[in-house]
C-alpha positions as CSV (number, residue, x, y, z in Angstrom):
1,X,70.0,-25.0,-59.4
2,X,67.7,-28.0,-59.3
3,X,64.8,-25.8,-58.2
4,X,65.5,-23.3,-60.9
5,X,65.6,-26.1,-63.6
6,X,62.3,-27.5,-62.3
7,X,60.8,-24.1,-62.6
8,X,62.0,-23.8,-66.2
9,X,60.5,-27.2,-67.0
10,X,57.2,-26.2,-65.4
11,X,57.2,-22.9,-67.3
12,X,58.0,-24.7,-70.5
13,X,55.3,-27.2,-70.0
14,X,52.7,-24.6,-69.5
15,X,53.9,-22.5,-72.5
16,X,54.0,-25.7,-74.5
17,X,50.4,-26.4,-73.8
18,X,49.6,-23.0,-75.4
19,X,51.8,-23.8,-78.3
20,X,49.9,-27.1,-78.8
21,X,46.6,-25.3,-79.0
22,X,48.2,-22.8,-81.5
23,X,49.5,-25.6,-83.8
24,X,46.6,-28.0,-83.7
25,X,44.7,-26.5,-86.6
26,X,47.9,-26.4,-88.7
27,X,48.7,-30.1,-88.1
28,X,45.1,-31.1,-88.8
29,X,45.1,-29.4,-92.2
30,X,48.5,-30.8,-93.2
31,X,47.6,-34.3,-92.0
32,X,44.4,-34.5,-94.1
33,X,45.2,-32.4,-97.2
34,X,49.0,-32.2,-97.1
35,X,48.4,-28.5,-97.4
36,X,50.9,-26.1,-95.7
37,X,48.6,-23.3,-94.7
38,X,50.7,-20.1,-94.7
39,X,47.7,-18.1,-93.5
40,X,47.5,-20.1,-90.3
41,X,49.1,-17.3,-88.3
42,X,46.5,-14.8,-89.6
43,X,43.7,-17.2,-88.7
44,X,45.0,-17.1,-85.1
45,X,45.2,-13.3,-85.1
46,X,41.8,-12.9,-86.8
47,X,40.3,-15.0,-84.0
48,X,42.0,-12.8,-81.4
49,X,40.8,-9.6,-83.1
50,X,37.2,-11.0,-83.4
51,X,37.3,-11.9,-79.7
52,X,38.4,-8.3,-79.1
53,X,35.4,-7.0,-81.0
54,X,33.0,-9.4,-79.2
55,X,34.3,-8.5,-75.8
56,X,34.1,-4.8,-76.6
57,X,30.5,-4.9,-77.7
58,X,28.9,-7.7,-75.7
59,X,31.2,-7.5,-72.7
60,X,31.8,-11.3,-72.5
61,X,34.8,-12.8,-70.8
62,X,37.3,-13.5,-73.6
63,X,37.2,-17.2,-73.1
64,X,33.4,-17.2,-73.2
65,X,33.5,-15.2,-76.4
66,X,34.7,-18.4,-78.0
67,X,31.1,-19.6,-78.2
68,X,30.7,-16.9,-80.9
69,X,34.3,-16.6,-82.3
70,X,34.8,-20.3,-83.0
71,X,31.6,-20.8,-85.0
72,X,32.2,-17.6,-86.9
73,X,35.7,-18.7,-87.9
74,X,34.3,-22.1,-88.9
75,X,31.7,-20.5,-91.1
76,X,34.2,-18.1,-92.7
77,X,36.8,-20.8,-93.4
78,X,34.5,-23.3,-95.0
79,X,33.9,-21.4,-98.3
80,X,37.6,-20.5,-98.5
81,X,38.6,-24.1,-98.7
82,X,35.5,-25.3,-100.7
83,X,35.6,-22.7,-103.5
84,X,39.1,-21.3,-103.5
85,X,41.6,-23.9,-102.3
86,X,39.9,-27.2,-103.3
87,X,40.1,-26.5,-107.0
88,X,43.8,-25.7,-106.5
89,X,44.6,-28.7,-104.3
90,X,43.8,-31.0,-107.3
91,X,46.3,-29.2,-109.5
92,X,49.3,-29.7,-107.2
93,X,50.9,-28.5,-104.0
94,X,52.3,-25.2,-105.3
95,X,49.1,-23.4,-106.2
96,X,47.3,-23.7,-102.8
97,X,50.6,-22.8,-101.1
98,X,50.7,-19.5,-103.0
99,X,47.0,-19.0,-102.5
100,X,47.4,-19.2,-98.7
101,X,50.3,-16.8,-98.8
102,X,48.0,-14.4,-100.7
103,X,45.3,-14.8,-98.1
104,X,47.9,-14.1,-95.4
105,X,49.0,-10.8,-97.1
106,X,45.3,-9.7,-97.6
107,X,44.5,-10.5,-94.0
108,X,47.4,-8.4,-92.7
109,X,46.3,-5.5,-94.8
110,X,42.7,-5.8,-93.5
111,X,43.9,-6.0,-89.9
112,X,45.9,-2.7,-90.4
113,X,43.0,-0.9,-92.0
114,X,40.4,-2.1,-89.4
115,X,42.4,-2.3,-86.1
116,X,45.5,-0.1,-86.8
117,X,49.1,-1.1,-86.4
118,X,49.4,-0.8,-82.6
119,X,49.4,-4.0,-80.5
120,X,46.2,-4.9,-78.7
121,X,45.4,-7.5,-76.0
122,X,42.5,-9.2,-74.4
123,X,41.9,-8.3,-70.8
124,X,40.6,-10.5,-68.0
125,X,41.2,-10.7,-64.3
126,X,43.0,-14.1,-64.6
127,X,45.7,-12.6,-66.8
128,X,46.9,-10.6,-63.8
129,X,46.8,-13.3,-61.2
130,X,49.0,-16.3,-60.4
131,X,48.7,-19.8,-59.0
132,X,51.2,-21.3,-56.6
133,X,52.1,-24.8,-58.0
134,X,54.7,-25.5,-55.2
135,X,57.8,-24.9,-57.2
136,X,56.9,-21.4,-58.1
137,X,53.9,-19.1,-58.7
138,X,52.9,-19.0,-62.4
139,X,50.4,-16.9,-64.3
140,X,46.9,-18.2,-64.2
141,X,46.4,-17.8,-67.9
142,X,49.3,-20.2,-68.7
143,X,47.7,-22.9,-66.5
144,X,44.4,-22.3,-68.3
145,X,46.2,-22.4,-71.7
146,X,48.0,-25.7,-70.9
147,X,44.8,-27.3,-69.7
148,X,42.8,-26.1,-72.7
149,X,45.6,-27.2,-75.1
150,X,45.5,-30.7,-73.6
151,X,41.7,-30.8,-73.7
152,X,41.6,-29.7,-77.4
153,X,44.2,-32.3,-78.5
154,X,42.4,-35.1,-76.6
155,X,39.0,-34.0,-77.9
156,X,40.3,-33.8,-81.5
157,X,41.9,-37.3,-81.3
158,X,38.7,-38.7,-79.8
159,X,36.6,-37.2,-82.5
160,X,38.8,-38.4,-85.3
161,X,38.8,-42.0,-84.0
162,X,35.3,-42.4,-82.7
163,X,32.9,-40.4,-84.9
164,X,31.8,-41.1,-88.5
165,X,33.1,-37.8,-89.8
166,X,36.5,-38.5,-88.2
167,X,36.7,-41.9,-90.0
168,X,35.8,-40.2,-93.3
169,X,38.4,-37.6,-92.7
170,X,41.0,-40.2,-92.0
171,X,40.0,-42.1,-95.1
172,X,40.4,-38.9,-97.2
173,X,43.8,-38.3,-95.7
174,X,45.0,-41.9,-96.4
175,X,43.7,-42.2,-100.0
176,X,41.4,-39.6,-101.3
177,X,40.8,-41.4,-104.6
178,X,39.7,-44.6,-102.8
179,X,37.6,-42.6,-100.4
180,X,35.8,-40.9,-103.2
181,X,35.2,-44.3,-104.9
182,X,33.6,-45.5,-101.6
183,X,31.2,-42.5,-101.6
184,X,33.1,-40.0,-99.5
185,X,32.6,-36.4,-100.6
186,X,36.3,-35.6,-100.4
187,X,35.9,-31.9,-101.3
188,X,33.3,-31.5,-98.5
189,X,35.6,-33.3,-96.1
190,X,38.5,-31.1,-97.0
191,X,36.3,-28.0,-96.5
192,X,35.0,-29.2,-93.2
193,X,38.6,-30.0,-92.1
194,X,39.8,-26.5,-92.9
195,X,36.8,-25.0,-91.1
196,X,37.3,-27.3,-88.1
197,X,41.0,-26.3,-88.0
198,X,39.9,-22.6,-88.1
199,X,37.5,-23.2,-85.2
200,X,40.1,-25.0,-83.2
201,X,42.6,-22.2,-84.0
202,X,40.2,-19.7,-82.4
203,X,41.1,-21.1,-79.0
204,X,44.8,-20.6,-79.7
205,X,44.1,-17.1,-81.0
206,X,42.2,-16.0,-78.0
207,X,44.9,-17.5,-75.7
208,X,47.5,-15.5,-77.6
209,X,45.5,-12.3,-77.0
210,X,45.2,-13.1,-73.3
211,X,48.7,-14.2,-72.6
212,X,50.5,-11.9,-75.0
213,X,49.1,-9.4,-77.5
214,X,48.2,-9.3,-81.2
215,X,49.1,-6.9,-84.0
216,X,48.6,-7.2,-87.8
217,X,52.0,-8.8,-88.4
218,X,52.1,-11.1,-85.4
219,X,50.8,-14.1,-87.4
220,X,54.2,-14.9,-89.0
221,X,55.9,-15.5,-85.7
222,X,53.1,-17.8,-84.5
223,X,53.1,-19.6,-87.9
224,X,56.8,-20.4,-87.5
225,X,56.2,-21.5,-83.9
226,X,53.4,-23.7,-85.1
227,X,55.7,-25.2,-87.8
228,X,58.3,-26.0,-85.2
229,X,55.7,-27.7,-83.0
230,X,54.3,-29.9,-85.7
231,X,57.6,-30.7,-87.3
232,X,59.0,-31.7,-84.0
233,X,56.0,-33.8,-82.9
234,X,55.4,-35.2,-86.4
235,X,53.6,-33.7,-89.4
236,X,50.0,-34.8,-89.1
237,X,50.1,-36.3,-85.7
238,X,47.5,-34.9,-83.3
239,X,49.2,-36.1,-80.1
240,X,52.5,-35.2,-81.7
241,X,51.4,-31.5,-81.7
242,X,51.1,-31.7,-77.9
243,X,54.4,-33.4,-77.5
244,X,56.1,-31.0,-79.9
245,X,54.5,-28.0,-78.1
246,X,55.9,-29.2,-74.7
247,X,59.4,-29.8,-76.0
248,X,59.4,-26.4,-77.8
249,X,58.2,-24.6,-74.7
250,X,60.8,-26.3,-72.4
251,X,63.6,-25.6,-74.9
252,X,62.5,-22.0,-75.2
253,X,62.4,-21.5,-71.4
254,X,65.8,-23.1,-70.9
255,X,67.3,-21.1,-73.7
256,X,65.8,-17.9,-72.4
257,X,67.2,-18.6,-68.9
258,X,70.8,-19.6,-70.0
259,X,71.3,-17.7,-73.2
260,X,68.9,-14.7,-72.8
261,X,65.3,-13.9,-73.3
262,X,66.1,-11.8,-76.4
263,X,67.1,-15.0,-78.1
264,X,63.8,-16.8,-77.7
265,X,62.9,-16.7,-81.4
266,X,66.4,-17.7,-82.4
267,X,66.2,-20.7,-80.1
268,X,62.8,-21.9,-81.4
269,X,63.7,-21.6,-85.1
270,X,67.1,-23.2,-84.5
271,X,65.3,-26.1,-83.0
272,X,63.1,-26.3,-86.1
273,X,66.2,-26.5,-88.4
274,X,67.9,-29.1,-86.2
275,X,64.8,-31.3,-86.2
276,X,64.4,-31.0,-90.0
277,X,68.0,-32.2,-90.4
278,X,68.1,-34.9,-87.8
279,X,64.6,-36.3,-87.8
280,X,62.4,-34.7,-90.6
281,X,59.6,-37.1,-89.8
282,X,59.3,-35.8,-86.3
283,X,58.9,-37.9,-83.1
284,X,55.4,-39.2,-83.9
285,X,55.2,-38.6,-87.6
286,X,52.2,-40.2,-89.2
287,X,48.9,-39.2,-90.7
288,X,46.1,-37.9,-88.6
289,X,46.1,-40.1,-85.5
């Protein structure tokens, strides 16, 4: 029993690392702009599909395709925030929320028209191999996902606390009016934040394509998982997204083992509701830190 439980913890930790990478862009956008990006799931799936195209045409490894996918997602996201969402952000929370929902619906339609409705996945040798970690043998891709998730969270935290742009971003998150008075171009910072979140989400999207699969409507499930992670860890907390991912992954693995794998989604979303009721601020809830 002890060995089995340790295996569930290990599996949950590795899965949680992937969840942290998936949720990082979502928590960054919310922490800076207080914007709930309902199109976040479609950003993930768009990155996975773009990697699918790049791999098909250039024959790069899916992870190496990120050198193309992440900059492209960054470039595509910047004008969306700068010219569509920024004017709406200043008019209240409802308008940008509805706008991101519209973007989500449009993206799903485009995915169906371009890629069809059937699921697709990214293929690589390491998706079929395993690594013996002592307790059990786990899929290599989940070890890669956990390591990459931790690296992304640490790098994002370092960038926000050490670089000039990170300080401007944090100032805009804390008090946009005061930041603007001090010469910070808040609209530009918002657009760069949204673009950076899309670039970071590219990593999560490619990992989804490698570890699971993608289809035009898969974004909703990943959006809800992302919400669970950032609500649990603390809305706007960078390290909280990693902690929330780990806890979510472990809870999902134990629930799948003792209740049934068919109830994975129910377990995750029940956890979301419980956290909102018991501790709505999350475990490490604070602005981008």
